[in-house]
KEVEXGU-900650 format. One record per residue: residue in three letters; residue number from 1; x, y, z of N, C-alpha, C in turn. Coordinates in nm, 2 decimals, decimal comma. Layout:
BEGIN
   code   pos     n.px     n.py     n.pz    ca.px    ca.py    ca.pz     c.px     c.py     c.pz
    Ala   NUM        X        Y        Z        X        Y        Z        X        Y        Z
...
//
This chain:
BEGIN
   code   pos     n.px     n.py     n.pz    ca.px    ca.py    ca.pz     c.px     c.py     c.pz
    Met     1     3,47     1,28    -0,19     3,39     1,26    -0,05     3,49     1,19    -0,04
    Ile     2     3,48     1,27     0,10     3,53     1,19     0,19     3,48     1,09     0,28
    Met     3     3,54     0,94     0,28     3,41     0,82     0,37     3,43     0,84     0,52
    Arg     4     3,35     0,73     0,56     3,38     0,73     0,75     3,45     0,60     0,73
    Pro     5     3,55     0,63     0,83     3,65     0,50     0,80     3,58     0,38     0,86
    Gly     6     3,60     0,28     0,77     3,52     0,14     0,76     3,42     0,13     0,68
    Gln     7     3,43     0,26     0,57     3,30     0,23     0,54     3,32     0,17     0,37
    Gln     8     3,31     0,03     0,26     3,31    -0,02     0,20     3,29     0,08     0,04
    Leu     9     3,34     0,08    -0,03     3,29     0,16    -0,14     3,26     0,08    -0,23
    Leu    10     3,09     0,12    -0,28     3,03     0,05    -0,35     3,02     0,07    -0,51
    Leu    11     2,95    -0,01    -0,57     2,95     0,00    -0,71     2,87     0,11    -0,78
    Pro    12     2,85     0,18    -0,86     2,72     0,24    -0,89     2,60     0,14    -0,87
    Ala    13     2,49     0,21    -0,88     2,38     0,12    -0,84     2,32     0,10    -1,01
    Asn    14     2,27     0,04    -1,02     2,18     0,01    -1,16     2,07     0,06    -1,20
    Pro    15     2,03     0,14    -1,24     1,94     0,21    -1,28     1,81     0,10    -1,32
    Val    16     1,83     0,06    -1,38     1,69    -0,07    -1,39     1,64    -0,09    -1,23
    Phe    17     1,76    -0,17    -1,13     1,74    -0,23    -0,99     1,62    -0,09    -0,96
    Ile    18     1,70     0,01    -0,93     1,60     0,11    -0,83     1,49     0,15    -0,91
    Gly    19     1,43     0,10    -1,06     1,32     0,10    -1,12     1,26     0,00    -1,06
    Val    20     1,30    -0,09    -1,06     1,24    -0,21    -1,03     1,18    -0,22    -0,92
    Ser    21     1,28    -0,26    -0,83     1,29    -0,17    -0,68     1,14    -0,11    -0,62
    Leu    22     1,18     0,03    -0,66     1,01     0,12    -0,66     0,98     0,06    -0,68
    Val    23     0,91    -0,01    -0,82     0,78    -0,07    -0,86     0,76    -0,17    -0,78
    Leu    24     0,80    -0,25    -0,80     0,79    -0,40    -0,65     0,72    -0,31    -0,51
    Ala    25     0,79    -0,18    -0,51     0,77    -0,16    -0,37     0,59    -0,11    -0,36
    Leu    26     0,60    -0,01    -0,49     0,48     0,02    -0,54     0,31    -0,07    -0,48
    Leu    27     0,37    -0,21    -0,60     0,32    -0,34    -0,60     0,25    -0,41    -0,45
    Phe    28     0,38    -0,37    -0,38     0,34    -0,42    -0,18     0,22    -0,35    -0,17
    Asn    29     0,29    -0,21    -0,18     0,20    -0,14    -0,10     0,02    -0,16    -0,12
    Met    30     0,01    -0,17    -0,27    -0,11    -0,15    -0,33    -0,19    -0,37    -0,29
    Ala    31    -0,07    -0,39    -0,28    -0,12    -0,56    -0,25    -0,22    -0,58    -0,12
    Glu    32    -0,12    -0,49    -0,04    -0,08    -0,50     0,12    -0,25    -0,42     0,17
    Asn    33    -0,27    -0,31     0,08    -0,37    -0,23     0,10    -0,54    -0,32     0,05
    Ile    34    -0,50    -0,40    -0,02    -0,61    -0,47    -0,08    -0,61    -0,59    -0,02
    Gly    35    -0,54    -0,66     0,11    -0,52    -0,72     0,20    -0,56    -0,80     0,29
    Leu    36    -0,51    -0,79     0,35    -0,55    -0,85     0,49    -0,62    -0,77     0,56
    Trp    37    -0,44    -0,67     0,62    -0,53    -0,49     0,74    -0,57    -0,42     0,67
    Gly    38    -0,66    -0,43     0,50    -0,69    -0,34     0,45    -0,62    -0,20     0,45
    Arg    39    -0,70    -0,11     0,50    -0,57     0,02     0,50    -0,57     0,08     0,66
    Ala    40    -0,56    -0,01     0,73    -0,51    -0,07     0,86    -0,40     0,06     0,86
    Pro    41    -0,44     0,17     0,98    -0,29     0,33     1,01    -0,21     0,25     1,07
    Trp    42    -0,16     0,15     1,12     0,00     0,17     1,19     0,04     0,09     1,02
    Val    43     0,04    -0,02     0,95     0,08    -0,03     0,81     0,20     0,04     0,79
    Pro    44     0,33    -0,04     0,80     0,38     0,04     0,73     0,42     0,10     0,58
    Asp    45     0,40     0,20     0,49     0,46     0,25     0,36     0,58     0,22     0,29
    Leu    46     0,61     0,08     0,24     0,74     0,06     0,21     0,79     0,10     0,09
    Leu    47     0,64     0,16     0,01     0,75     0,26    -0,09     0,75     0,35    -0,05
    Ala    48     0,75     0,46     0,10     0,78     0,54     0,15     0,91     0,54     0,18
    Val    49     0,93     0,41     0,25     1,12     0,35     0,30     1,16     0,37     0,20
    Leu    50     1,18     0,28     0,04     1,22     0,27    -0,05     1,27     0,40    -0,11
    Leu    51     1,18     0,49    -0,10     1,19     0,68    -0,17     1,28     0,72    -0,09
    Val    52     1,29     0,72     0,03     1,37     0,77     0,10     1,49     0,71     0,12
    Phe    53     1,51     0,59     0,06     1,65     0,49     0,04     1,72     0,52    -0,04
    Trp    54     1,61     0,56    -0,12     1,65     0,56    -0,23     1,74     0,76    -0,27
    Ser    55     1,63     0,80    -0,30     1,64     1,00    -0,25     1,76     1,00    -0,11
    Val    56     1,82     0,91    -0,04     1,94     0,95     0,01     2,06     0,89    -0,03
    His    57     2,02     0,76    -0,09     2,14     0,69    -0,19     2,20     0,72    -0,34
    Gln    58     2,13     0,76    -0,38     2,09     0,83    -0,50     2,05     0,91    -0,52
    Pro    59     2,06     1,04    -0,51     1,99     1,15    -0,52     1,99     1,22    -0,64
    Gln    60     2,07     1,22    -0,73     2,07     1,25    -0,85     1,94     1,15    -0,91
    Arg    61     1,92     1,03    -0,94     1,82     0,94    -1,01     1,69     0,97    -0,91
    Val    62     1,66     0,92    -0,84     1,53     0,94    -0,71     1,57     1,13    -0,65
    Ala    63     1,46     1,17    -0,70     1,42     1,33    -0,71     1,29     1,32    -0,62
    Ile    64     1,32     1,40    -0,63     1,10     1,50    -0,52     1,03     1,44    -0,65
    Gly    65     1,09     1,48    -0,79     0,99     1,45    -0,89     0,93     1,30    -0,89
    Thr    66     1,01     1,23    -0,86     0,98     1,10    -0,90     0,93     1,05    -0,78
    Ala    67     0,95     1,09    -0,65     0,81     1,06    -0,51     0,75     1,13    -0,56
    Phe    68     0,68     1,21    -0,61     0,58     1,30    -0,60     0,46     1,21    -0,73
    Val    69     0,55     1,13    -0,87     0,48     1,08    -0,95     0,43     0,97    -0,87
    Phe    70     0,53     0,86    -0,77     0,47     0,76    -0,74     0,40     0,80    -0,64
    Gly    71     0,36     0,93    -0,59     0,27     0,95    -0,44     0,13     0,98    -0,54
    Leu    72     0,16     0,99    -0,68     0,02     1,00    -0,71    -0,07     0,90    -0,77
    Phe    73     0,08     0,76    -0,76    -0,01     0,66    -0,83    -0,05     0,62    -0,69
    Met    74     0,03     0,65    -0,57    -0,09     0,52    -0,46    -0,20     0,64    -0,44
    Asp    75    -0,20     0,76    -0,43    -0,33     0,86    -0,45    -0,44     0,78    -0,53
    Val    76    -0,43     0,79    -0,64    -0,51     0,67    -0,72    -0,58     0,54    -0,72
    His    77    -0,45     0,48    -0,65    -0,50     0,35    -0,66    -0,57     0,33    -0,47
    Gln    78    -0,52     0,41    -0,45    -0,62     0,41    -0,25    -0,73     0,51    -0,26
    Val    79    -0,79     0,60    -0,40    -0,92     0,66    -0,42    -0,93     0,79    -0,28
    Ser    80    -0,79     0,83    -0,24    -0,71     0,91    -0,19    -0,74     1,12    -0,22
    Leu    81    -0,79     1,16    -0,19    -0,77     1,33    -0,23    -0,61     1,33    -0,35
    Leu    82    -0,65     1,39    -0,44    -0,57     1,37    -0,51    -0,45     1,48    -0,45
    Gly    83    -0,31     1,40    -0,45    -0,20     1,46    -0,45    -0,16     1,42    -0,30
    Leu    84    -0,25     1,41    -0,23    -0,21     1,33    -0,03    -0,08     1,30    -0,04
    His    85    -0,07     1,19    -0,12     0,05     1,10    -0,10     0,17     1,18    -0,16
    Ala    86     0,16     1,24    -0,27     0,28     1,32    -0,38     0,31     1,39    -0,21
    Leu    87     0,20     1,50    -0,22     0,30     1,64    -0,13     0,35     1,51     0,01
    Ala    88     0,32     1,42     0,05     0,38     1,36     0,16     0,48     1,30     0,11
    Tyr    89     0,47     1,27     0,06     0,65     1,18    -0,01     0,74     1,27    -0,10
    Ser    90     0,71     1,36    -0,15     0,79     1,51    -0,20     0,88     1,56    -0,07
    Val    91     0,78     1,60     0,00     0,87     1,66     0,14     0,94     1,58     0,24
    Met    92     0,89     1,46     0,22     0,97     1,37     0,26     1,12     1,33     0,17
    Ser    93     1,13     1,33     0,04     1,19     1,33    -0,04     1,31     1,41     0,01
    Phe    94     1,22     1,58    -0,07     1,34     1,69    -0,02     1,40     1,67     0,11
    Leu    95     1,38     1,62     0,22     1,45     1,65     0,36     1,51     1,51     0,33
    Ala    96     1,55     1,43     0,32     1,59     1,33     0,26     1,73     1,36     0,14
    Ile    97     1,68     1,44     0,09     1,80     1,51    -0,03     1,87     1,61     0,07
    Ala    98     1,80     1,67     0,17     1,90     1,77     0,18     1,92     1,74     0,35
    Met    99     1,95     1,61     0,36     2,06     1,58     0,46     2,06     1,40     0,46
    His   100     2,12     1,39     0,33     2,21     1,31     0,27     2,31     1,29     0,29
    Arg   101     2,40     1,35     0,27     2,57     1,38     0,24     2,54     1,34     0,44
    Arg   102     2,52     1,38     0,52     2,50     1,39     0,71     2,50     1,28     0,70
    Leu   103     2,37     1,16     0,65     2,32     1,05     0,73     2,40     0,90     0,66
    Leu   104     2,49     1,00     0,54     2,57     0,85     0,55     2,69     0,84     0,64
    Trp   105     2,75     0,94     0,71     2,86     0,93     0,76     2,76     0,85     0,90
    Phe   106     2,65     0,83     0,91     2,64     0,72     1,05     2,60     0,61     1,01
    Thr   107     2,60     0,51     1,11     2,58     0,35     1,13     2,44     0,29     1,10
    Val   108     2,40     0,19     0,96     2,26     0,15     0,96     2,21     0,18     1,08
    Pro   109     2,24     0,14     1,22     2,14     0,13     1,28     2,08     0,29     1,33
    Ser   110     2,21     0,39     1,35     2,24     0,51     1,38     2,10     0,57     1,20
    Gln   111     2,15     0,53     1,12     2,06     0,59     1,05     1,90     0,57     1,08
    Ala   112     1,89     0,49     1,09     1,77     0,47     1,14     1,65     0,56     1,19
    Met   113     1,81     0,58     1,31     1,67     0,68     1,45     1,70     0,80     1,33
    Gln   114     1,81     0,85     1,23     1,83     0,99     1,17     1,65     1,01     1,07
    Val   115     1,62     0,88     1,02     1,54     0,90     0,88     1,39     0,88     0,96
    Leu   116     1,40     0,82     1,12     1,23     0,87     1,15     1,12     0,98     1,20
    Pro   117     1,24     1,07     1,19     1,08     1,23     1,22     1,10     1,22     1,02
    Leu   118     1,22     1,18     0,97     1,12     1,18     0,80     0,99     1,13     0,78
    Phe   119     1,00     0,99     0,84     0,87     0,92     0,82     0,74     0,96     0,94
    Val   120     0,80     1,04     1,03     0,67     1,09     1,12     0,68     1,29     1,01
    Val   121     0,68     1,24     0,95     0,65     1,46     0,87     0,58     1,37     0,76
    Ala   122     0,64     1,25     0,68     0,51     1,25     0,60     0,38     1,21     0,67
    His   123     0,41     1,07     0,80     0,27     1,06     0,77     0,20     1,20     0,88
    Leu   124     0,22     1,29     0,92     0,14     1,39     0,97     0,15     1,51     0,86
    Val   125     0,15     1,50     0,75     0,14     1,54     0,61     0,01     1,51     0,56
    Gln   126     0,01     1,35     0,60    -0,09     1,30     0,51    -0,20     1,30     0,64
    Phe   127    -0,17     1,27     0,74    -0,28     1,29     0,84    -0,35     1,40     0,83
    Val   128    -0,29     1,49     0,85    -0,34     1,70     0,81    -0,44     1,70     0,71
    Leu   129    -0,40     1,69     0,60    -0,44     1,72     0,50    -0,54     1,58     0,50
    Arg   130    -0,59     1,49     0,52    -0,70     1,40     0,59    -0,78     1,45     0,58
    Met   131    -0,75     1,50     0,79    -0,87     1,59     0,87    -0,92     1,70     0,81
    Leu   132    -0,85     1,78     0,70    -0,86     1,90     0,60    -0,99     1,84     0,50
    Gly   133    -0,96     1,77     0,49    -1,07     1,67     0,35    -1,15     1,63     0,42
    Gly   134    -1,18     1,61     0,53    -1,29     1,59     0,63    -1,32     1,43     0,65
    Gly   135    -1,21     1,39     0,70    -1,17     1,20     0,71    -1,19     1,24     0,88
    Thr   136    -1,21     1,06     0,89    -1,20     1,05     1,06    -1,11     1,07     1,11
    Phe   137    -1,07     1,09     1,19    -0,96     1,04     1,30    -0,95     0,87     1,28
    Pro   138    -0,78     0,83     1,22    -0,76     0,69     1,27    -0,75     0,65     1,38
    Gly   139    -0,72     0,69     1,50    -0,69     0,63     1,57    -0,53     0,66     1,62
    Trp   140    -0,49     0,58     1,74    -0,39     0,61     1,82    -0,24     0,52     1,74
    Ser   141    -0,35     0,42     1,65    -0,22     0,32     1,61    -0,12     0,36     1,47
    Ile   142    -0,21     0,54     1,43    -0,16     0,54     1,31     0,02     0,62     1,37
    Leu   143     0,07     0,62     1,50     0,17     0,62     1,59     0,28     0,52     1,50
    Leu   144     0,25     0,39     1,47     0,34     0,29     1,43     0,41     0,26     1,40
    Ala   145     0,29     0,36     1,29     0,36     0,35     1,17     0,53     0,37     1,08
    Pro   146     0,53     0,51     1,16     0,66     0,58     1,17     0,78     0,48     1,22
    Val   147     0,69     0,38     1,29     0,86     0,33     1,41     0,90     0,24     1,27
    Ile   148     0,76     0,16     1,29     0,79     0,04     1,23     0,86     0,10     1,05
    Glu   149     0,85     0,17     0,97     0,92     0,22     0,93     1,07     0,25     0,89
    Ala   150     1,10     0,28     1,03     1,20     0,34     1,09     1,33     0,20     1,06
    Val   151     1,22     0,07     1,17     1,30    -0,04     1,20     1,37    -0,09     1,07
    Leu   152     1,25    -0,13     0,93     1,27    -0,17     0,84     1,39    -0,13     0,77
    Trp   153     1,45    -0,04     0,84     1,56     0,08     0,75     1,67    -0,03     0,76
    Pro   154     1,72    -0,08     0,82     1,84    -0,15     0,81     1,77    -0,28     0,71
    Leu   155     1,73    -0,34     0,76     1,64    -0,45     0,66     1,67    -0,38     0,46
    Val   156     1,60    -0,31     0,47     1,66    -0,21     0,36     1,73    -0,23     0,28
    Ser   157     1,78    -0,18     0,38     1,98    -0,10     0,34     2,10    -0,26     0,33
    Ile   158     2,02    -0,33     0,38     2,09    -0,46     0,37     2,08    -0,54     0,25
    Val   159     1,92    -0,51     0,21     1,91    -0,58     0,08     1,93    -0,52    -0,06
    Leu   160     1,86    -0,38    -0,06     1,92    -0,28    -0,15     2,08    -0,20    -0,19
    Leu   161     2,17    -0,23    -0,08     2,31    -0,27    -0,11     2,36    -0,32    -0,16
    Ala   162     2,27    -0,49    -0,14     2,36    -0,55    -0,17     2,39    -0,58    -0,31
    Pro   163     2,40    -0,52    -0,43     2,43    -0,52    -0,52     2,56    -0,45    -0,58
    Gln   164     2,48    -0,36    -0,48     2,62    -0,27    -0,52     2,79    -0,32    -0,47
    Arg   165     2,75    -0,40    -0,34     2,87    -0,47    -0,28     2,96    -0,59    -0,30
    Met   166     2,91    -0,66    -0,39     2,95    -0,76    -0,50     3,13    -0,67    -0,52
    Ala   167     3,16    -0,78    -0,61     3,27    -0,70    -0,67     3,30    -0,74    -0,84
    Pro   168     3,32    -0,66    -0,89     3,31    -0,62    -0,98     3,35    -0,72    -1,12
    Asp   169     3,47    -0,81    -1,05     3,48    -0,86    -1,19     3,67    -0,92    -1,06
    Pro   170     3,54    -1,05    -0,96     3,65    -1,12    -0,83     3,74    -1,20    -0,96
    Asp   171     3,87    -1,22    -0,91     3,99    -1,29    -0,95     4,08    -1,29    -0,78
    Lys   172     4,17    -1,35    -0,84     4,31    -1,43    -0,69     4,40    -1,32    -0,73
    Thr   173     4,42    -1,20    -0,86     4,47    -1,10    -0,84     4,49    -0,97    -0,77
    Arg   174     4,32    -0,94    -0,78     4,28    -0,82    -0,72     4,26    -0,81    -0,57
    Pro   175     4,27    -0,75    -0,52     4,20    -0,71    -0,37     4,08    -0,71    -0,37
    Leu   176     4,03    -0,69    -0,42     3,84    -0,65    -0,39     3,83    -0,76    -0,40
//
C-alpha cells in the first residue's frame, strides 16, 4: 500500500488490545446509560466510535460481524428493540470498511469530518427504527450525538494508535 507522505509506519495491532478496547467502550456505554445522564439523546456512543475506528484501521479483525454482536449487547442492555443497535452498528461498520482505504489518506482532523456522515447514518437508522417501533420523538438534541462523536475521533485516534507507534526494540543503532 502506498502511504501518504509523512505518515508513520505502524506496528501491527495487538488483537487483545483491540478486544479490550471494545469491551471497555461497551462497559463505558453501559455505565453512561445507568449514570448521570441516563439515556439522553445527545450523549455520544463511544462504542460506535471505536467500532468505526477499528473497522477503518483493522478491517480484517473488526468487521460487520463484530459490530453486529456488540450491537446485540447494547440492545440487550438498553432493553430496546432487538437488532436496533445491531443493524445500526452493522451498517456503520460496512460503510467504514467500504471507505477505509480512502479515509486513511486524510489527516486525523479531516478524517473526523469524513466519519461524521457514518455517525449520522447510524443515529438515523436507530431513530427510524425507534419511530417505527412506536417510540417517542427524542427531541432535537439527538443531532448533537453524531457531532460529539466526530469531535472525539482525533482523541480516540491518538489514544488507540499510541501502542502501534512505539518502536519495537529501540536502541542506539536503529533509526526507528
